[in-house]
C-alpha positions, -999 to +999 in steps of 0.1 A: -629+677-433-594+663-438-567+687-426-531+687-438-513+700-407-516+723-377-501+758-377-464+752-367-452+761-332-418+755-317-426+741-282-389+743-273-389+781-276-419+783-252-398+766-224-362+777-231-351+769-196-355+732-202-331+732-231-351+706-250-342+695-285-347+666-309-320+640-305-299+636-337-317+605-350-351+620-344-340+652-360-330+634-392-361+613-391-381+646-388-366+658-420-372+626-438-409+626-429-412+661-445-410+643-479-442+652-498-445+618-515-450+601-482-475+627-471-495+626-503-497+587-504-511+586-468-535+615-475-549+598-506-559+567-485-573+588-456-593+608-481-611+577-493-631+574-461-661+593-476-668+610-510-665+645-496-639+640-468-616+666-482-641+694-482-669+689-457-675+675-422-658+678-389-622+690-389-600+659-386-567+652-370-542+664-396-526+640-420-491+650-410-498+641-373-513+608-382-484+598-404-458+607-377-478+590-349-481+558-369-443+558-376-436+565-339-459+537-328-441+511-349-407+527-344-409+520-306-432+490-308-460+506-288-497+499-287-522+526-298-529+534-262-492+537-253-486+560-283-515+583-272-502+584-236-465+588-242-467+612-270-490+633-249-466+632-220-435+642-240-428+677-254-401+662-276-425+637-292-453+663-294-429+685-314-417+656-336-453+644-343-463+681-351-491+678-325-477+709-307-500+721-280-531+704-294-548+673-280-532+641-290-557+619-310-569+590-290-561+554-296-594+547-315-587+576-339-552+562-347-567+527-351-593+540-377-566+560-395-543+530-397-570+508-412-575+533-440-539+528-452-539+501-479-513+474-483-505+486-518-498+520-504-473+506-479-454+487-507-452+519-527-440+539-497-413+513-491-401+517-527-400+554-521-381+551-488-355+528-506-351+556-532-345+581-503-319+557-489-302+557-523-304+595-527-288+599-493-260+574-502-271+549-474-272+521-500-263+517-537-280+483-542-247+465-549-255+436-526-288+416-521-295+390-494-328+372-491-345+351-465-379+343-450-393+343-415-426+336-398-448+363-383-473+346-359-509+355-358-525+364-325-542+331-318-542+304-291-527+270-299-552+253-321-568+220-309-599+205-323-620+207-291-610+244-286-619+253-322-653+236-318-660+257-287-648+288-305-673+281-332-702+278-308-691+310-290-687+331-321-720+319-337-737+324-304-726+360-302-741+367-336-773+349-326-776+373-296-772+403-319-798+388-343-823+383-314-820+420-304-829+429-340-857+403-346-870+400-310-899+377-302-914+382-336-896+352-351-913+318-348-899+294-322-877+323-310-867+305-278-850+275-296-840+296-326-817+319-306-806+294-280-769+298-271-751+266-264-718+278-251-722+266-216-730+230-229-699+232-252-676+243-223-690+217-200-682+190-226-647+204-232-639+202-195-651+165-195-628+158-225-598+174-207-604+153-176-608+121-196-577+127-217-556+126-185-566+089-179-552+059-196-567+026-209-593+014-234-623+025-212-610+061-212-604+060-249-640+048-256-653+075-232-632+102-249-647+092-283-682+094-269-675+129-254-661+141-287-692+129-305-714+149-281-691+179-285-693+178-323-731+176-321-733+210-303-717+231-331-738+211-356-769+222-339-756+258-336-749+259-374-784+247-382-798+275-360-775+300-377-789+290-411-825+295-400-817+328-383-800+340-415-832+334-434-852+354-408-827+382-410-828+383-448-866+385-447-865+414-423-847+435-448-831+462-425-795+472-431-785+461-396-802+427-401-784+422-435-750+430-418-755+403-392-768+379-418-737+385-439-715+378-408-734+345-402-730+336-439-692+341-437-688+323-404-709+292-410-687+276-437-657+280-414-674+263-384-685+235-407-649+231-418-638+228-382-665+202-376-653+182-406-617+182-397-625+173-361-645+143-373-619+132-397-590+135-373-604+125-339-634+102-347-621+086-379-584+086-371-575+102-404-544+124-410-557+158-423-532+176-446-521+210-433-534+228-464-569+215-456-569+226-419-584+257-404-565+266-373-584+297-362-618+312-367-607+346-357-577+346-381-587+321-408-558+332-430-533+316-405-511+289-421-494+259-405-457+265-411-428+240-406-394+257-407-375+229-391-366+249-360-355+225-332-373+244-304-404+253-325-410+227-353-445+241-361-456+278-362-489+293-369-489+326-389-477+338-422-444+335-440-428+369-448-402+371-475-375+398-470-349+412-493-321+434-478-295+455-495-263+469-480-267+497-454-293+476-435-322+487-458-350+462-463-358+468-500-388+443-503-412+423-482-440+399-493-466+383-471-469+348-486-498+323-485-494+289-470-459+273-465-442+282-498-409+272-512-382+299-506-365+291-539-396+303-558-392+338-544-356+345-556-364+354-592-392+379-583-368+396-558-341+400-585-367+415-608-379+439-581-343+449-573-337+457-609-368+479-611-357+498-580-321+503-587-320+500-625-294+473-624-288+439-609-269+435-577-232+425-579-238+400-551-268+378-545-269+355-515-294+333-497-295+302-476-296+266-489-333+266-494-330+292-521-304+273-542-316+258-575-299+255-609-327+276-624-322+304-598-284+304-604-289+305-642-314+333-640-292+354-617-262+349-641-284+358-671-295+390-653-258+400-648-252+391-611-214+387-607-213+368-575-240+342-569-237+328-534-265+302-530-250+273-510-260+239-522-276+214-498-264+178-495-236+163-516-215+185-537-193+175-567-156+183-566-160+215-587-190+227-566-172+220-534-141+239-546-163+269-556-180+270-522-145+270-505-133+300-525-128+333-506-154+353-524-181+327-518-173+324-481-174+362-477-207+363-494-220+335-472-208+353-441-225+385-452-258+366-457-258+355-421-264+392-412-300+390-423-307+366-394-297+393-370-318+418-390-349+395-386-342+392-349-340+430-346-373+434-365-390+410-342-377+425-310-377+462-317-406+465-342-427+436-328-427+415-360-427+383-339-465+384-336-491+404-355-517+421-334-538+434-363-566+413-378-570+397-412-549+395-443-548+433-447-539+436-410-509+414-414-498+434-444-501+467-424-483+453-394-454+440-414-453+471-437-453+497-410-427+478-390-403+476-420-410+513-430-401+524-395-370+503-395-358+517-429-365+553-419-346+548-387-316+533-405-314+562-429-318+587-400-290+569-381-267+571-412-274+608-417-269+615-380-235+597-381-225+618-411-235+650-394-217+642-362 
């Protein structure tokens, strides 16, 4: 049964000699999290675990505790295990998270709860938090600056040989599960469930050794070794297809689950095989949009941002819109390597929905500037449009970009670079440790929510001081 909250206790009154209290920022954050809209949104998602979660079953960790624990986790950039340990060790955090003298939920409980929170809920929560910032006069939505960044997925650097071995390993793991379900009843079970990971790793080591050598003989040998390596996942995929048929015929729920996993993984391994053959054996340049760079995180995109120290990144592009007061008013996890200019118009529309009016100032970097974006912003009523033009500028355009208001807007835009750096350092948005598309949405969403709540709390604490 889903509980709302524990009976309140003031732990500080139980040990008055210690003189404990919430620090000013945590005190303001504590009051912000009492907002019923935040509570009800999280409760609605947690209640979807089972049809009668709200009325029957074992008494759960209260919704109020789970909400605060997830905020604390992303506020300090902790793991689930660190959150469990450090909240349990701190009377201040126990009081803040409303755990009181109860047992702190373990890391797996927090993980299961976090997975129940839907990406759409996090976007709705962010809109509500921006409204709270507006109500507390932290922002008025007069300025808007936009930019994009890359949040990396948690994968190793992709190389063709490594991906081929990953495919053999992952399919082999599922074949092992299938063998435990089917047993020796399947025909030719010895060959059917054979795991070829050792052969693949042995061939990978040979490729690494040969790649260090030079000359035509080494190149010919490398080609032969790649051909042998490609043959191993091909055999594994054929096994997987036969095992899937056996599992479907068995009919049990566990067998169907493994068959579904094999059905989802096989096309990805086949894609890895095709791109390895095209690139290595046929010498073809495979376009980035056609490449699969991870079997664990297949949604990972190849992104080129033109950074001198890191020309290629592997992850997802995240679009951010920030208003004055340091409040992130919008985020979007984008597919592929999209054009920044295409995101300006939706951000203006979203800003107008949130604040009921356009910003007085819109600013972005050179990648966001197009004549269509400037015309749309002017049509919407933006007074100062600071989108610097790349390349050659006419005399009138050059004069406009040298005017004081334009330079001030451009200087204010630079602040979002620092904001992105802070999000990556403090809220761990450099690399996503959750899995899948929804995991990326949750990782980014919780990090930005924690950041915005902290900024509102800091502003209120400064006013109260």
